[in-house]
C-alpha positions as CSV (number, residue, x, y, z in Angstrom):
1,M,117.4,40.6,-38.5
2,R,118.3,43.7,-36.6
3,I,121.9,43.4,-35.1
4,L,123.3,45.9,-32.7
5,V,127.1,45.8,-32.4
6,T,128.7,47.6,-29.4
7,G,132.3,48.7,-29.7
8,S,132.0,49.1,-33.5
9,N,135.1,51.4,-33.6
10,G,137.3,48.6,-32.3
11,L,139.1,45.9,-34.4
12,L,136.5,43.2,-34.1
13,G,133.7,45.9,-34.3
14,Q,135.0,47.2,-37.6
15,K,135.2,43.7,-39.0
16,L,131.6,43.0,-38.0
17,V,130.5,46.3,-39.6
18,A,132.4,45.4,-42.8
19,A,130.8,42.0,-42.9
20,L,127.2,43.1,-42.0
21,R,126.8,46.6,-43.5
22,N,125.6,45.4,-46.9
23,D,124.1,42.1,-45.8
24,P,120.6,42.0,-47.3
25,E,119.4,39.8,-44.4
26,V,120.6,42.2,-41.7
27,K,119.7,45.7,-40.5
28,L,122.9,46.8,-38.8
29,I,123.1,49.2,-35.9
30,A,126.7,50.0,-35.1
31,S,127.5,51.7,-31.8
32,S,130.6,53.0,-30.0
33,R,132.0,55.9,-28.1
34,G,132.5,59.0,-30.2
35,E,132.2,59.3,-34.0
36,D,131.9,56.4,-36.4
37,R,135.4,55.5,-37.7
38,T,134.0,53.8,-40.9
39,P,131.2,56.1,-42.2
40,D,129.6,56.1,-45.6
41,H,130.3,52.5,-46.4
42,G,126.9,50.9,-46.4
43,D,123.3,51.3,-45.2
44,Y,123.5,51.1,-41.5
45,L,122.6,53.2,-38.4
46,Y,125.3,54.5,-36.2
47,L,124.7,55.4,-32.5
48,S,127.2,57.0,-30.2
49,L,127.0,54.9,-27.1
50,D,128.7,54.6,-23.8
51,C,127.7,51.2,-22.4
52,T,128.6,52.3,-18.9
53,D,125.7,54.8,-19.0
54,E,122.6,52.8,-18.1
55,A,120.2,55.4,-19.4
56,A,122.1,55.7,-22.6
57,V,121.9,51.9,-23.1
58,H,118.1,52.0,-22.8
59,R,117.8,54.9,-25.1
60,A,119.9,53.1,-27.7
61,F,117.7,50.0,-27.4
62,D,114.6,52.1,-27.8
63,E,116.0,53.4,-31.0
64,A,117.6,50.3,-32.4
65,H,115.1,47.6,-31.4
66,P,117.7,44.9,-31.8
67,D,117.0,41.2,-32.3
68,V,120.6,40.4,-31.6
69,V,123.3,42.3,-29.7
70,I,127.0,41.5,-30.3
71,H,128.9,43.0,-27.4
72,T,132.5,43.7,-28.3
73,A,133.1,46.8,-26.2
74,A,135.4,46.3,-23.3
75,M,138.5,47.4,-21.4
76,T,141.0,45.0,-22.8
77,N,144.4,46.4,-21.7
78,V,145.3,43.8,-19.1
79,D,147.7,46.0,-17.1
80,A,145.5,49.1,-17.3
81,C,142.7,46.9,-15.7
82,E,145.1,45.9,-12.9
83,L,145.9,49.5,-12.2
84,D,142.3,50.8,-12.5
85,P,140.0,48.2,-10.8
86,A,137.0,50.6,-10.7
87,G,137.3,51.4,-14.4
88,C,137.7,47.7,-15.2
89,Q,134.7,46.8,-13.2
90,L,132.5,49.5,-14.7
91,Q,133.4,48.7,-18.3
92,N,133.7,44.9,-18.2
93,V,131.1,44.0,-15.6
94,T,128.6,46.7,-14.9
95,A,128.1,47.6,-18.5
96,V,127.3,43.9,-19.3
97,Q,124.6,44.0,-16.6
98,Y,123.1,47.0,-18.2
99,L,123.0,45.4,-21.6
100,V,121.7,42.1,-20.3
101,N,118.8,44.0,-18.6
102,A,118.0,45.8,-21.8
103,C,118.1,42.6,-23.8
104,A,115.8,41.0,-21.2
105,N,113.2,43.7,-21.8
106,I,112.8,42.8,-25.5
107,D,114.0,39.1,-25.6
108,A,117.0,40.0,-27.7
109,H,119.8,37.4,-28.3
110,F,122.9,38.6,-26.4
111,I,126.3,37.5,-27.7
112,H,129.1,38.4,-25.3
113,L,132.8,38.4,-26.2
114,S,135.2,36.9,-23.6
115,T,138.8,35.8,-23.3
116,D,141.3,33.0,-22.6
117,F,142.5,35.1,-19.6
118,I,139.6,33.7,-17.6
119,F,141.8,30.7,-17.2
120,D,145.0,30.3,-15.1
121,G,146.9,28.7,-18.0
122,E,147.9,25.5,-16.2
123,H,145.9,23.1,-18.3
124,G,145.4,24.6,-21.7
125,P,144.2,24.2,-24.4
126,Y,140.7,24.6,-22.8
127,R,137.3,23.3,-23.7
128,E,134.1,25.3,-23.2
129,E,133.2,23.4,-20.0
130,D,136.5,23.8,-18.2
131,R,136.4,25.7,-15.0
132,P,137.8,29.3,-15.1
133,A,140.4,30.5,-12.6
134,P,141.6,34.0,-13.6
135,L,144.9,35.3,-12.5
136,S,144.3,39.0,-13.2
137,L,141.7,41.7,-12.6
138,Y,141.0,41.7,-16.3
139,G,140.4,37.9,-16.4
140,R,138.3,38.1,-13.3
141,S,136.2,40.9,-14.7
142,K,135.5,38.9,-17.9
143,W,134.6,35.8,-15.9
144,D,132.3,37.9,-13.7
145,A,130.6,39.2,-16.8
146,E,130.3,35.6,-18.2
147,R,128.5,34.6,-15.0
148,I,126.1,37.6,-15.3
149,V,125.2,36.3,-18.8
150,I,124.9,32.7,-17.9
151,H,122.7,33.4,-14.9
152,S,120.8,36.2,-16.6
153,G,117.6,34.3,-17.3
154,L,117.8,35.4,-20.9
155,K,116.2,33.0,-23.4
156,M,118.9,33.6,-25.9
157,W,122.5,34.1,-24.9
158,A,125.9,33.1,-26.1
159,I,129.5,33.6,-25.0
160,A,132.3,33.8,-27.6
161,R,135.7,33.3,-26.1
162,T,138.8,34.2,-28.1
163,I,142.6,34.7,-27.9
164,I,145.0,37.4,-29.3
165,V,142.9,38.9,-32.0
166,Y,145.0,40.4,-34.8
167,G,144.3,42.5,-37.9
168,I,144.1,46.0,-39.2
169,A,141.3,48.7,-38.9
170,K,141.0,52.4,-38.9
171,G,142.1,54.6,-36.0
172,L,142.5,51.9,-33.4
173,S,143.3,53.1,-29.9
174,R,145.3,49.9,-29.2
175,G,147.4,47.8,-31.5
176,N,147.9,44.0,-31.5
177,V,150.9,41.8,-31.2
178,V,151.2,41.0,-34.9
179,L,151.3,44.6,-36.0
180,W,153.5,45.6,-33.1
181,A,156.0,43.0,-34.0
182,K,155.9,43.8,-37.7
183,N,156.4,47.6,-37.1
184,A,159.2,47.1,-34.6
185,L,161.0,44.6,-36.8
186,E,160.7,46.9,-39.9
187,K,162.4,49.7,-37.8
188,G,165.1,47.3,-36.6
189,Q,164.1,48.1,-33.0
190,P,165.4,45.6,-30.4
191,I,162.4,43.9,-28.8
192,K,161.9,41.6,-25.8
193,V,159.5,38.8,-26.4
194,V,158.3,36.3,-23.9
195,H,159.0,32.6,-24.6
196,D,157.0,31.2,-21.7
197,Q,153.4,32.2,-22.8
198,W,151.6,30.0,-25.3
199,R,148.5,31.1,-27.3
200,M,146.4,30.5,-30.4
201,P,146.2,33.8,-32.3
202,T,142.9,34.7,-34.0
203,L,142.4,36.6,-37.3
204,A,139.8,39.4,-36.6
205,E,137.8,38.4,-39.7
206,D,137.5,34.8,-38.4
207,L,136.2,36.0,-35.0
208,A,133.7,38.2,-36.8
209,D,132.6,35.3,-38.9
210,G,132.1,33.1,-35.8
211,C,130.0,35.8,-34.1
212,I,127.8,36.3,-37.1
213,R,127.3,32.5,-37.3
214,I,126.1,32.5,-33.7
215,A,123.8,35.4,-34.5
216,K,122.3,34.0,-37.7
217,Q,121.9,30.4,-36.4
218,G,120.4,31.6,-33.1
219,A,123.1,29.6,-31.3
220,T,123.2,29.6,-27.6
221,G,125.8,28.6,-25.0
222,I,129.6,29.0,-24.9
223,F,131.8,28.8,-28.0
224,N,135.6,28.9,-28.3
225,L,136.5,31.0,-31.3
226,C,140.2,31.3,-32.0
227,G,142.8,30.4,-34.6
228,P,143.8,26.7,-35.2
229,D,147.5,27.1,-34.6
230,G,149.2,27.2,-31.2
231,M,152.6,28.8,-30.5
232,S,154.6,30.7,-28.0
233,I,154.5,34.5,-28.2
234,L,158.2,34.2,-29.2
235,E,157.4,31.8,-32.0
236,L,154.5,34.1,-33.1
237,V,156.9,37.1,-33.5
238,Q,159.5,34.9,-35.2
239,R,156.9,33.7,-37.7
240,V,155.9,37.3,-38.4
241,A,159.6,38.1,-39.1
242,R,159.9,35.1,-41.5
243,F,156.7,35.9,-43.3
244,F,157.5,39.5,-43.9
245,D,161.2,38.8,-44.6
246,L,162.4,40.8,-41.6
247,D,165.5,40.4,-39.5
248,P,164.8,38.3,-36.4
249,S,168.2,39.1,-34.8
250,V,166.7,42.0,-32.9
251,I,164.4,39.7,-30.9
252,T,165.5,38.8,-27.4
253,P,163.7,36.0,-25.7
254,V,162.7,36.8,-22.1
255,T,160.6,35.3,-19.3
256,S,157.3,36.9,-18.3
257,D,158.5,37.7,-14.8
258,S,161.4,39.7,-16.2
259,L,159.0,42.3,-17.7
260,G,157.6,43.3,-14.3
261,Q,154.1,43.8,-15.7
262,P,151.4,44.7,-13.2
263,A,149.0,41.9,-14.3
264,K,149.9,38.2,-14.2
265,R,149.4,36.3,-17.5
266,P,148.4,32.7,-17.8
267,P,151.3,30.6,-19.2
268,R,149.5,28.3,-21.6
269,T,146.0,28.8,-22.8
270,G,144.6,27.9,-26.2
271,F,141.2,26.6,-27.0
272,V,139.7,23.4,-28.4
273,I,137.5,24.6,-31.2
274,D,135.8,21.4,-32.1
275,K,132.4,22.6,-30.9
276,A,132.4,25.7,-33.0
277,R,133.6,23.8,-36.0
278,R,130.8,21.2,-35.6
279,E,127.9,23.4,-34.5
280,L,128.6,26.6,-36.3
281,G,130.7,25.6,-39.3
282,Y,133.5,27.8,-38.0
283,A,136.6,27.3,-40.1
284,P,139.4,29.7,-39.1
285,H,142.5,30.5,-41.2
286,G,145.9,29.1,-40.2
287,F,148.3,31.7,-38.9
288,E,150.3,32.1,-42.2
289,E,147.0,32.2,-44.1
290,G,145.9,35.0,-41.8
291,L,149.2,36.9,-42.4
292,V,148.5,36.6,-46.2
293,I,145.2,38.3,-45.7
294,L,146.8,41.0,-43.5
295,R,149.5,41.7,-46.0
296,K,146.9,42.2,-48.8
297,Q,145.0,44.6,-46.5
298,L,148.1,46.6,-45.7
299,Q,149.0,46.8,-49.4
300,A,145.5,48.2,-50.1
301,V,145.8,51.0,-47.5
């Protein structure tokens, strides 16, 4: 099976590369902007690819001949999307159309990564069939992209929705809330953390495993892929503090409105993951189990 991963330099992308690069059943083609951040670690092809360049997408497909495409590349900074609508549209919507068109030409299985931010957070946790109602430009762009995939006419497509992905990888352009909290707490820096947003954080390795299960099983449709434990962002940071034996006294609980962020966040999301458990065999780690894995990885760096 020839699997093309977009955004392979990102957190999820690097975890997919790590899991697939030496898989005897898979010929991996990793792609991202710029140079490969994880070179010389297995037998795979790397292509420098900007998914917003339609001609470049078609050249990459001509070279890669993928059976499956796992599309992880996206503009995921929620506030940056709000401040740059054109850039958000180009990266999160237009690029998806280019990839869908390329997949249609060769009947490739297209797996698209999406987010809990397609929902307004009034009725979480959500099931796959619940109606999206995004509050932000980021959420709207991801819902628009989902509709492109759903109505694409592709024979094989899947959407993997996820929530707050955490983990470590090389040279990431953006951090994640778990590492941010750990680093700030270690330095004793006062941090403001919202207590009125509720999520289900996802270990990056678990999300990668779910995506690979979709690919290998030829699964189609929408799948919720997140961690099994729900909590407020405040509780998440407090649990990070307890796990790493750090002082929680520097944490100040605040409301979302007090931060004055450009993009509005949904108050309570979370996903029901019964379908992924049943149809894919998806079995994500609990939050503390994920922190154990993260700690081992940090010790090995």
